[in-house]
VEXNU-232147 format. One record per residue (C-alpha): residue in three letters; z, x, y. Coordinates in pm, 1 decimal. Example, Ala and Ser with C-alpha at 12.3 -4.5 7.8 and 13.67 -1.06 7.14 Angstrom:
BEGIN
+--------+----------+----------+----------+
! residu !       up !     east !    north !
+--------+----------+----------+----------+
!    ALA !    780.0 !   1230.0 !   -450.0 !
!    SER !    714.0 !   1367.0 !   -106.0 !
+--------+----------+----------+----------+
This chain:
BEGIN
+--------+----------+----------+----------+
! residu !       up !     east !    north !
+--------+----------+----------+----------+
!    UNK !     20.6 !    -11.4 !    -10.7 !
!    UNK !    -89.6 !    147.5 !    309.4 !
!    UNK !    111.6 !    146.2 !    625.5 !
!    UNK !    -28.1 !     62.1 !    953.8 !
!    UNK !   -125.8 !    373.5 !   1164.7 !
!    UNK !     53.5 !    395.0 !   1483.5 !
!    UNK !    -98.6 !    633.7 !   1699.0 !
!    UNK !   -113.9 !    717.8 !   2081.3 !
!    UNK !   -436.3 !    559.8 !   2124.6 !
!    UNK !   -327.0 !    415.0 !   2489.2 !
!    UNK !   -216.3 !    795.9 !   2568.4 !
!    UNK !     59.9 !    851.2 !   2823.6 !
!    UNK !      1.0 !    549.4 !   2991.6 !
!    UNK !    147.1 !    352.3 !   2726.6 !
!    UNK !    490.3 !    513.2 !   2768.8 !
!    UNK !    539.1 !    557.2 !   3139.5 !
!    UNK !    550.9 !    238.8 !   3338.7 !
!    UNK !    289.1 !    251.7 !   3635.5 !
!    UNK !    447.1 !    248.8 !   3970.5 !
!    UNK !    412.9 !    -58.2 !   4182.3 !
!    UNK !    112.4 !    -23.2 !   4418.2 !
!    UNK !    201.9 !    -57.2 !   4781.9 !
!    UNK !    -20.6 !   -177.3 !   5046.6 !
!    UNK !   -180.3 !    104.4 !   5256.9 !
!    UNK !     -1.5 !    143.6 !   5590.8 !
!    UNK !   -176.1 !    318.3 !   5894.9 !
!    UNK !    -21.2 !    632.9 !   6045.3 !
!    UNK !    221.3 !    547.4 !   6308.3 !
!    UNK !     53.1 !    564.4 !   6650.6 !
!    UNK !    161.2 !    838.4 !   6877.7 !
!    UNK !    208.9 !    725.9 !   7235.2 !
!    UNK !    263.7 !    914.6 !   7547.9 !
!    UNK !    466.3 !    786.6 !   7820.7 !
!    UNK !    546.0 !    930.3 !   8163.0 !
!    UNK !    874.5 !    740.4 !   8168.5 !
!    UNK !   1171.5 !    764.7 !   7970.5 !
!    UNK !   1311.8 !    477.7 !   7765.2 !
!    UNK !   1681.6 !    559.2 !   7842.9 !
!    UNK !   1806.2 !    715.8 !   8188.3 !
!    UNK !   1806.0 !   1096.3 !   8163.7 !
!    UNK !   2181.1 !   1275.4 !   8165.4 !
!    UNK !   2304.0 !   1446.6 !   8464.0 !
!    UNK !   2229.3 !   1819.3 !   8434.1 !
!    UNK !   1904.8 !   1759.4 !   8257.1 !
!    UNK !   1547.2 !   1794.7 !   8381.6 !
!    UNK !   1317.0 !   1474.6 !   8310.9 !
!    UNK !   1012.4 !   1306.9 !   8396.9 !
!    UNK !   1090.8 !   1062.2 !   8672.8 !
!    UNK !    858.5 !    811.4 !   8807.3 !
!    UNK !    758.5 !    901.4 !   9149.4 !
!    UNK !    806.6 !    543.7 !   9277.9 !
!    UNK !   1196.2 !    568.7 !   9204.3 !
!    UNK !   1237.4 !    892.8 !   9402.6 !
!    UNK !   1325.0 !    826.4 !   9772.9 !
!    UNK !   1246.1 !   1104.8 !  10031.3 !
!    UNK !   1545.0 !   1330.4 !  10137.3 !
!    UNK !   1722.1 !   1146.2 !  10456.3 !
!    UNK !   1848.6 !   1491.9 !  10536.8 !
!    UNK !   1516.6 !   1672.0 !  10522.1 !
!    UNK !   1555.2 !   1964.6 !  10775.9 !
!    UNK !   1162.1 !   2028.4 !  10767.3 !
!    UNK !    961.6 !   1817.4 !  11036.2 !
!    UNK !    636.8 !   2022.3 !  11025.6 !
!    UNK !    455.0 !   1994.1 !  10697.7 !
!    UNK !    116.2 !   2212.7 !  10744.8 !
!    UNK !   -178.7 !   2003.5 !  10575.3 !
!    UNK !   -378.5 !   2305.8 !  10459.2 !
!    UNK !    -82.8 !   2454.3 !  10277.0 !
!    UNK !    -33.5 !   2120.6 !  10139.9 !
!    UNK !   -389.7 !   2079.3 !  10010.6 !
!    UNK !   -365.7 !   2419.2 !   9866.6 !
!    UNK !    -31.3 !   2307.6 !   9684.3 !
!    UNK !   -217.4 !   1980.4 !   9560.6 !
!    UNK !   -494.1 !   2209.6 !   9407.8 !
!    UNK !   -250.3 !   2428.5 !   9215.7 !
!    UNK !    -58.3 !   2129.8 !   9090.7 !
!    UNK !   -388.7 !   1982.8 !   8949.6 !
!    UNK !   -488.4 !   2318.0 !   8777.4 !
!    UNK !   -133.6 !   2430.2 !   8649.6 !
!    UNK !     83.7 !   2139.7 !   8697.5 !
!    UNK !    429.6 !   2156.2 !   8829.1 !
!    UNK !    613.4 !   2479.8 !   8781.9 !
!    UNK !    936.9 !   2407.2 !   8931.3 !
!    UNK !   1108.1 !   2082.4 !   8901.8 !
!    UNK !   1232.2 !   1872.3 !   9213.0 !
!    UNK !   1606.5 !   1834.4 !   9240.0 !
!    UNK !   1724.6 !   1470.5 !   9260.4 !
!    UNK !   2055.9 !   1286.1 !   9253.3 !
!    UNK !   2081.5 !    942.0 !   9067.9 !
!    UNK !   2163.9 !    647.8 !   9289.9 !
!    UNK !   2371.7 !    322.4 !   9224.8 !
!    UNK !   2074.8 !    110.4 !   9260.1 !
!    UNK !   1870.0 !    295.2 !   8984.0 !
!    UNK !   1668.5 !    503.2 !   9226.9 !
!    UNK !   1677.1 !    878.3 !   9302.0 !
!    UNK !   1731.7 !   1054.9 !   9615.4 !
!    UNK !   1532.1 !   1362.4 !   9652.1 !
!    UNK !   1745.9 !   1665.2 !   9727.6 !
!    UNK !   1478.4 !   1943.4 !   9753.0 !
!    UNK !   1100.4 !   1966.8 !   9668.2 !
!    UNK !    946.1 !   1719.9 !   9934.0 !
!    UNK !    633.5 !   1933.8 !   9959.6 !
!    UNK !    578.5 !   1906.5 !   9582.7 !
!    UNK !    671.0 !   1533.7 !   9573.4 !
!    UNK !    431.0 !   1455.2 !   9875.4 !
!    UNK !    144.6 !   1670.0 !   9701.2 !
!    UNK !    191.6 !   1474.8 !   9360.4 !
!    UNK !    199.5 !   1151.7 !   9536.5 !
!    UNK !   -126.2 !   1214.4 !   9702.4 !
!    UNK !   -315.1 !   1331.7 !   9389.0 !
!    UNK !   -209.7 !   1024.8 !   9222.9 !
!    UNK !     66.2 !   1167.7 !   8949.7 !
!    UNK !    297.6 !    883.1 !   8830.8 !
!    UNK !    565.1 !   1105.8 !   8747.7 !
!    UNK !    715.0 !   1445.3 !   8823.9 !
!    UNK !    954.7 !   1665.3 !   8645.4 !
!    UNK !   1311.3 !   1657.7 !   8820.9 !
!    UNK !   1633.4 !   1835.6 !   8774.0 !
!    UNK !   1919.4 !   1562.6 !   8793.3 !
!    UNK !   2252.8 !   1667.7 !   8944.4 !
!    UNK !   2557.7 !   1471.8 !   9031.0 !
!    UNK !   2627.6 !   1445.0 !   9396.3 !
!    UNK !   2868.6 !   1152.1 !   9491.1 !
!    UNK !   2921.3 !   1205.8 !   9875.9 !
!    UNK !   2667.3 !   1210.1 !  10149.5 !
!    UNK !   2827.5 !   1505.9 !  10285.4 !
!    UNK !   2770.8 !   1689.9 !   9985.6 !
!    UNK !   2408.1 !   1551.4 !   9962.3 !
!    UNK !   2349.6 !   1693.2 !  10293.6 !
!    UNK !   2512.8 !   2027.4 !  10250.9 !
!    UNK !   2306.4 !   2069.0 !   9928.2 !
!    UNK !   1975.3 !   1960.6 !  10076.5 !
!    UNK !   2018.0 !   2191.7 !  10390.9 !
!    UNK !   2113.2 !   2475.9 !  10181.3 !
!    UNK !   1846.9 !   2419.8 !   9918.9 !
!    UNK !   1571.6 !   2421.0 !  10192.5 !
!    UNK !   1708.7 !   2709.2 !  10373.6 !
!    UNK !   1711.5 !   2913.0 !  10046.7 !
!    UNK !   1367.4 !   2789.0 !   9900.5 !
!    UNK !   1154.9 !   2685.4 !  10171.5 !
!    UNK !    959.0 !   2859.6 !  10463.6 !
!    UNK !   1114.4 !   2686.6 !  10739.7 !
!    UNK !   1024.7 !   2785.9 !  11121.1 !
!    UNK !   1307.9 !   2905.4 !  11329.8 !
!    UNK !   1396.5 !   2609.6 !  11510.2 !
!    UNK !   1417.1 !   2415.0 !  11169.0 !
!    UNK !   1645.8 !   2648.1 !  11043.4 !
!    UNK !   1862.1 !   2650.2 !  11376.3 !
!    UNK !   1870.3 !   2276.4 !  11331.6 !
!    UNK !   1982.8 !   2294.6 !  10960.5 !
!    UNK !   2257.4 !   2541.0 !  11068.6 !
!    UNK !   2368.4 !   2287.5 !  11353.7 !
!    UNK !   2370.1 !   2016.8 !  11102.4 !
!    UNK !   2578.8 !   2214.9 !  10869.7 !
!    UNK !   2829.4 !   2270.7 !  11154.3 !
!    UNK !   2829.1 !   1944.1 !  11327.7 !
!    UNK !   2790.3 !   1703.8 !  11011.5 !
!    UNK !   2923.2 !   1889.4 !  10721.3 !
!    UNK !   3214.9 !   2059.1 !  10941.6 !
!    UNK !   3131.4 !   2420.7 !  10828.8 !
!    UNK !   3205.1 !   2726.2 !  11068.7 !
!    UNK !   2933.7 !   2996.5 !  11119.2 !
!    UNK !   3137.6 !   3228.8 !  10880.8 !
!    UNK !   3104.7 !   2913.6 !  10619.5 !
!    UNK !   2722.5 !   2869.2 !  10673.5 !
!    UNK !   2664.4 !   3263.0 !  10675.7 !
!    UNK !   2846.1 !   3284.5 !  10326.2 !
!    UNK !   2648.9 !   2976.4 !  10167.4 !
!    UNK !   2293.8 !   3105.6 !  10292.5 !
!    UNK !   2379.5 !   3465.7 !  10223.9 !
!    UNK !   2313.2 !   3569.8 !  10592.9 !
!    UNK !   2555.7 !   3751.4 !  10822.7 !
!    UNK !   2742.0 !   3545.8 !  11077.8 !
!    UNK !   2550.8 !   3720.3 !  11381.6 !
!    UNK !   2221.2 !   3597.4 !  11227.3 !
!    UNK !   2354.0 !   3221.5 !  11197.3 !
!    UNK !   2498.2 !   3237.5 !  11558.3 !
!    UNK !   2168.8 !   3375.7 !  11692.7 !
!    UNK !   1959.9 !   3094.3 !  11540.6 !
!    UNK !   2203.9 !   2841.7 !  11681.4 !
!    UNK !   2134.9 !   3000.3 !  12040.6 !
!    UNK !   1766.5 !   2895.5 !  11997.2 !
!    UNK !   1858.0 !   2541.1 !  12047.5 !
!    UNK !   1962.2 !   2600.8 !  12407.1 !
!    UNK !   1606.2 !   2701.8 !  12479.6 !
!    UNK !   1392.0 !   2454.7 !  12692.9 !
!    UNK !   1202.4 !   2191.5 !  12451.3 !
!    UNK !    860.4 !   2356.2 !  12533.2 !
!    UNK !    956.6 !   2698.2 !  12404.5 !
!    UNK !   1119.2 !   2546.4 !  12089.7 !
!    UNK !    786.7 !   2362.9 !  12039.9 !
!    UNK !    601.9 !   2687.9 !  12059.0 !
!    UNK !    837.7 !   2837.0 !  11795.6 !
!    UNK !    776.5 !   2550.0 !  11567.4 !
!    UNK !    398.8 !   2621.5 !  11592.5 !
!    UNK !    443.0 !   3017.7 !  11576.5 !
!    UNK !    308.2 !   3038.8 !  11936.1 !
!    UNK !    594.8 !   3301.7 !  11981.0 !
!    UNK !    814.0 !   3476.1 !  11751.9 !
!    UNK !   1212.5 !   3493.1 !  11721.3 !
!    UNK !   1194.7 !   3787.0 !  11894.4 !
!    UNK !   1036.8 !   3652.8 !  12207.6 !
!    UNK !   1288.1 !   3386.2 !  12204.4 !
!    UNK !   1580.0 !   3606.4 !  12165.3 !
!    UNK !   1481.4 !   3789.2 !  12472.8 !
!    UNK !   1401.5 !   3470.9 !  12653.2 !
!    UNK !   1769.7 !   3353.2 !  12586.8 !
!    UNK !   1916.5 !   3627.3 !  12797.4 !
!    UNK !   1757.4 !   3487.8 !  13122.6 !
!    UNK !   2005.6 !   3279.7 !  13326.8 !
!    UNK !   1827.7 !   2956.9 !  13380.4 !
!    UNK !   1541.6 !   2719.8 !  13213.5 !
!    UNK !   1319.3 !   2775.7 !  13519.2 !
!    UNK !   1323.6 !   3154.2 !  13484.6 !
!    UNK !   1284.3 !   3116.5 !  13113.3 !
!    UNK !    968.7 !   2892.9 !  13113.1 !
!    UNK !    816.7 !   3134.7 !  13394.2 !
!    UNK !    836.9 !   3408.7 !  13159.5 !
!    UNK !    739.3 !   3214.8 !  12862.3 !
!    UNK !    426.2 !   3118.4 !  13048.0 !
!    UNK !    329.4 !   3468.4 !  13113.0 !
!    UNK !    384.8 !   3548.5 !  12736.0 !
!    UNK !    153.1 !   3282.8 !  12627.2 !
!    UNK !   -111.0 !   3369.8 !  12866.7 !
!    UNK !   -116.3 !   3729.3 !  12849.0 !
!    UNK !    -13.3 !   3770.6 !  12461.8 !
!    UNK !    292.0 !   3995.0 !  12560.2 !
!    UNK !    469.6 !   4136.4 !  12245.8 !
!    UNK !    855.1 !   4136.2 !  12204.6 !
!    UNK !    888.3 !   4484.4 !  12343.1 !
!    UNK !    698.3 !   4397.8 !  12685.6 !
!    UNK !    907.4 !   4084.1 !  12724.4 !
!    UNK !   1241.6 !   4268.6 !  12665.7 !
!    UNK !   1135.9 !   4507.9 !  12954.2 !
!    UNK !   1048.8 !   4224.4 !  13176.5 !
!    UNK !   1373.9 !   4073.6 !  13100.2 !
!    UNK !   1563.9 !   4396.9 !  13218.2 !
!    UNK !   1345.1 !   4423.3 !  13511.8 !
!    UNK !   1464.2 !   4089.8 !  13598.4 !
!    UNK !   1815.5 !   4184.0 !  13573.0 !
!    UNK !   1799.8 !   4475.3 !  13775.4 !
!    UNK !   1617.5 !   4287.4 !  14055.8 !
!    UNK !   1887.0 !   4009.3 !  14029.5 !
!    UNK !   2166.4 !   4279.9 !  14094.0 !
!    UNK !   1979.7 !   4367.4 !  14430.0 !
!    UNK !   1919.2 !   3996.5 !  14548.9 !
!    UNK !   2267.7 !   3886.3 !  14421.5 !
!    UNK !   2429.3 !   3667.2 !  14710.3 !
!    UNK !   2752.5 !   3775.2 !  14566.3 !
!    UNK !   2729.4 !   4096.2 !  14726.8 !
!    UNK !   2724.9 !   3966.5 !  15062.1 !
!    UNK !   2962.1 !   3696.7 !  15021.1 !
!    UNK !   3218.1 !   3953.6 !  14901.7 !
!    UNK !   3111.6 !   4250.6 !  15106.6 !
!    UNK !   3157.9 !   4455.0 !  14839.8 !
!    UNK !   2814.1 !   4557.0 !  14653.2 !
!    UNK !   2979.9 !   4753.6 !  14384.3 !
!    UNK !   3211.5 !   4458.0 !  14266.3 !
!    UNK !   2909.7 !   4229.3 !  14295.8 !
!    UNK !   2687.3 !   4458.9 !  14103.6 !
!    UNK !   2943.8 !   4482.2 !  13801.5 !
!    UNK !   2984.5 !   4117.7 !  13786.2 !
!    UNK !   2599.9 !   4062.7 !  13768.7 !
!    UNK !   2580.7 !   4323.4 !  13489.6 !
!    UNK !   2842.6 !   4171.4 !  13285.5 !
!    UNK !   2673.1 !   3835.6 !  13326.5 !
!    UNK !   2340.3 !   3987.4 !  13222.5 !
!    UNK !   2499.5 !   4129.1 !  12907.4 !
!    UNK !   2689.0 !   3821.2 !  12815.4 !
!    UNK !   2430.0 !   3574.3 !  12896.5 !
!    UNK !   2659.7 !   3335.7 !  13093.5 !
!    UNK !   2843.8 !   3305.6 !  13440.8 !
!    UNK !   3127.5 !   3569.6 !  13522.7 !
!    UNK !   3345.2 !   3569.3 !  13793.2 !
!    UNK !   3562.5 !   3874.3 !  13898.0 !
!    UNK !   3865.6 !   3826.3 !  14118.2 !
!    UNK !   4046.8 !   4144.3 !  14259.3 !
!    UNK !   4383.7 !   4114.3 !  14412.7 !
!    UNK !   4563.1 !   4345.5 !  14651.2 !
!    UNK !   4661.3 !   4671.8 !  14473.9 !
!    UNK !   4324.0 !   4663.8 !  14253.8 !
!    UNK !   4457.6 !   4411.6 !  13982.5 !
!    UNK !   4244.7 !   4136.2 !  13904.4 !
!    UNK !   4081.5 !   3922.2 !  13632.0 !
!    UNK !   3757.5 !   3856.6 !  13486.0 !
!    UNK !   3676.3 !   3483.9 !  13418.1 !
!    UNK !   3395.6 !   3418.5 !  13132.8 !
!    UNK !   3267.0 !   3075.9 !  13126.2 !
!    UNK !   3103.6 !   2904.6 !  12800.8 !
!    UNK !   2963.1 !   2579.8 !  12771.0 !
!    UNK !   3005.0 !   2466.5 !  12402.4 !
!    UNK !   3167.8 !   2578.8 !  12074.6 !
!    UNK !   2857.3 !   2747.2 !  11967.6 !
!    UNK !   2866.2 !   2941.6 !  12302.6 !
!    UNK !   3220.1 !   3042.7 !  12246.8 !
!    UNK !   3123.1 !   3163.9 !  11891.3 !
!    UNK !   2821.8 !   3347.9 !  12049.3 !
!    UNK !   3053.5 !   3527.1 !  12289.7 !
!    UNK !   3302.5 !   3598.7 !  12015.2 !
!    UNK !   3027.0 !   3761.2 !  11818.2 !
!    UNK !   2936.8 !   3988.8 !  12130.8 !
!    UNK !   3289.7 !   4082.8 !  12188.6 !
!    UNK !   3347.5 !   4179.1 !  11811.1 !
!    UNK !   3058.2 !   4442.9 !  11815.4 !
!    UNK !   3287.9 !   4635.1 !  12075.4 !
!    UNK !   3496.1 !   4909.9 !  11877.5 !
!    UNK !   3755.6 !   5123.2 !  12035.0 !
+--------+----------+----------+----------+
């Protein structure tokens, strides 16, 4: 009696249960979005929608050169934005710009929707002002008047002393005070400084003159004849010598020597000086100042005297 033959006719498929066939799924679609689903954390760099960034309300720069802005736009289109702007998050879901207004303007004009931004935590407007001014002073090419205005705002609005400002912007105190003195010049000369029609050296020489009328007269000569700084300094010294010879103080007091000394001190200090001499040769020197900044300037001059 023959037995039924059991073989492996069906092969391995008879021993292994076939896996259940799953329907084919398309690969996940990769999407690229310029915005983020969640708000970026403080201290991070993220792509922020440009429409959510407000311009810096404390921006010290008043003059934006269009040619330089066009060059920046071309650079961004070719290479992208290399350095992120700096912003703080606002309670209304917007962002306030701290530094990078030129980059923001250029990106807006070429139609970018987002911009890389470094997000920092700034709670108080005073801190915002200080950061914005210092960031711009350290990173941007401001003209002398913009620098002076920035120093003035740090002094008046933030309450920093010239020493504090000097420390924060890595300058010496005398430099800070010299910039602040520029704001005492007539508006016409300040405008020329903004436009680079005259230099900081020209302006510092003009400050030594006694009043606006004389300053403007010499300024017109600078523009008309293209005088350099050394020529202007020489004219200022010559004016001082002429003033000594013409000073009405000599006639009023009947003492040309005393009047000459008084006038020379006025020229050195850049402010009104009175000398009162009593019987016996004793007396006093009165030095006038017209603001806290002016007092700081005089202090700097006196501090340079070494015994």
